[in-house]
N, C-alpha and C positions, 0 to 999 in steps of 0.2 A: 583357168579362171583363178584370180587372186582371192585370197581370204584374209581374215584379220588375225593377227597374233595378239594374245592377251595374257596378262600376268596376274596372279593372285596378290592379295595384300602382302607386303613384305618383299615382293620382287621375286624373280626367278632365281636370282642369286644376289649376293650382297651388292648394293649400290646401283647396279644397272639392271633394268628390267627386260627390255626388248631385245637389244642387240649390243654386244660389246666385243671389241676386237681382242680384249685380253681379260678374261676369256669370253667365249661366245655364250649366248643365252640359251634357255630352254624354249623350243618352239612348241606352242600348244596346238597349232594347227598349221596346215600347209600354206605356203605363200609362194607366189610366182616370183622367182628371184634369179639373179645371175651375178656371178663374180668374175671379173676379168682381172688378171694379175700380171704386172709388167716389170716391176723393178725390185731388186733384192734388198732386204734390210734384215736386221737382227732384233728380235724382241723376246721378252721373257714372260711366261705365264705362271700364275699361282692359282691352282684350282682349289675348290672347296667341296664339302660333302654334298651329295645329291639331296634333292627335296624328298620329303616323305610323302607317300601316297595315302590318301584318306579313303574311307568307304562309308556308305550309309545304307539304311534299309527302309523299306516301306511294305505295306501289305496290299494285296489285291485279291479280287475274287472274280470268277466267271460263272455264267449260268450253269447250274448243276454241279459246280465244283466248290468245295469248302474253301473258305478264306485261308490263304497261306502266306508265309513270310517270303518276300522276295529280296534277296541280297544283291545289291548293285555295287559293283566295284569299278572304279575308273579304269580306263584302258591303261595297260602297263606302258611306262615310258620307254621308248626305244632309244638306246644309246649308240651314237656313232663316234667311236674312238678313232682318232686319226691314225693311231698305230695299226689299226686294222686295214688302213688304206695305204700303208707303206710309210707313214710318217715316223721319223726318228729324231731324238734329241740331237742337237749340234749338227743338224743337217737341214737341207731345204725341204720344207713341208708344203710348198706351193700347191703341187698337184694333189697331195693327200687331203689338204684342207678344202680345196675346191670340190673334190669328189665327195667328201664327207658332208659338206654343207649342202651340196646339191641333193643328195639322198635324204638328208634330214628335212629339207624344205618340201620334198615330194612325199614325205611320209604321211599316211592317213591317220596316224596315231601321234600322241604327244612325243616329241623327240628332243634330243639334246646332243650337241656336238661337244665332245670332250677332248681337250688338249692337256695331256698330263703335265705336271710341273716340270719345268726345264727351260732351256734356252734353245730357240729354233731360228732358222733362217726363213724369212717370209717375204715374198714380193709385195709391192704396193698393190692395193686392191681397188676395184670399182664395184660399188654396191648399187645395183640397179633393180628396179621392179616397179610394180604398181600396187603395192600392198600397204596396209595400215598397221602400225604397231600401237596397240591400245593399252595404255598403262593402267586403266581403270582407277584413276587417281582420286575419285570422289571420296572414297573411304578414308584415304590418307589425309586429304586436305582438312577434314574435320578434326583430325587428331594432331595437326601440326601446331606445336607450341614453341617452336625454335626461336621465335621472336622474344620470348621471356625466359626460356629454359636453356641454359648453356650446356646442359647435359642431355639434350633431347636426342632421340634416335633419328638419324638422317634417313629419309625415305629413299626408295630406289629411283633411278633415272631410266628413261627409255633407251637412250643411246650413250655409249662411251667410246670415243675414238682416241686412242692413246699411242703416242710415239710412232705415228705413221708418216711416210714420205710418199708424195705423189699419189693421192687417193681422190676418188670421185664418188660422191653419194648423190644419186639423182632419182627423181620420180618415186620418192618414198614419203609417207605421211606419218608423223608422230602425233598421237592424240592422247590428251588427258594424262600426261605423265604425273607421277606422284611428287616429283621434284623437278629439277631441270629436265627439259626434254632432251637436250644434247649437251654433252661435255666434251670439249676438244682440249687435249692436254699434250704438250710436247710434240706437236705435229709440224711438218714442214711441207708446204704446198698441198693443201687439202681444199677441195672445192665442193660446195653444196649447190646443186643446180636443179631447179624445179622441185624444190624440197618444201613440203607443207607441214606446218606446225599449228595445232589448234588446242586451246584450253579455255574454259570460260573465265570471265573477268574476276570471279570470286576465288579462283584457284590460287593458292599461296605458293610462292617460290618456284613457279613454273617457267623460269626463264627459257626463251626459245633456244638459243645457241650460246653457251658460255665458253669463251675462248681464254686459255691460259698458257703462257710460255710457248706460244706457237708463232711460226713465221709463214707468211703468205697463206692467208685464209680467205677464200673467195665465197661469198654468199650471193648467188645470182638467180634471178628469175624465180624467187621464192616468196611464199606467202606465209607470214608468221603473225599469229594473233594469240596472245596468252594473257594470263593474269599478272604477269610481272614483265621484266625487260624482254624485248624481242631479241636483242643481241646484247650480251654483257661481256665486258673485257676484264680479265684478271691480269696479274703482273706478268711482265716479260713478253707481251704480245706485240708483234710488229707486222706491218703490211696487211692489215685486215681490211678487205674491201666488201662493201655491201651495195648492190645495185640491182 
């Protein structure tokens, strides 16, 4: 059964909230997913510090029992480091990443796939599933002043696909991103098929799919409805097809 991924204000990590190829995001709950990897390429990851966990308290009482303080702490985040699955820098991490991502998606607790800083060989991927990445953007839209503040803090995006070759993303939903729903940068032959994007009309800067410096980008059989451009093009983009 598929569930919904969600992210707190500020994003699971800088700039990208739900899923990012470089690096991957924090999964807050399990999602039915599948990765198929087919063609080798080389990419570089730069990782950041993990999020801090917060705790809160409340009081409760039961018949015949004095009121007492109950301390509630969020479930510890489970980290899936690709090095624990055989991944090594300057080597092919295809299988290690597939195994780590599969276990993270199946985890009943908050989980995070970690790719240590370095250069790795990775095959092209297919991201498939019937899940929803919920960016919970309503809190960020109210604070967005980038239209008049050149030093504004950029909110996180739901997806980032960077420097991929021969990739397929299908049967995934992006909902209420804080910023662009999808950013495609430096990719070659990437296809979105049966991809759904939704955000209300009043949401600011929630472009559906923003494409930059990429060649052969296919957007097929998809439903995109946002508060900004459904598909936007940056510099250096070629052979972008939407149908």
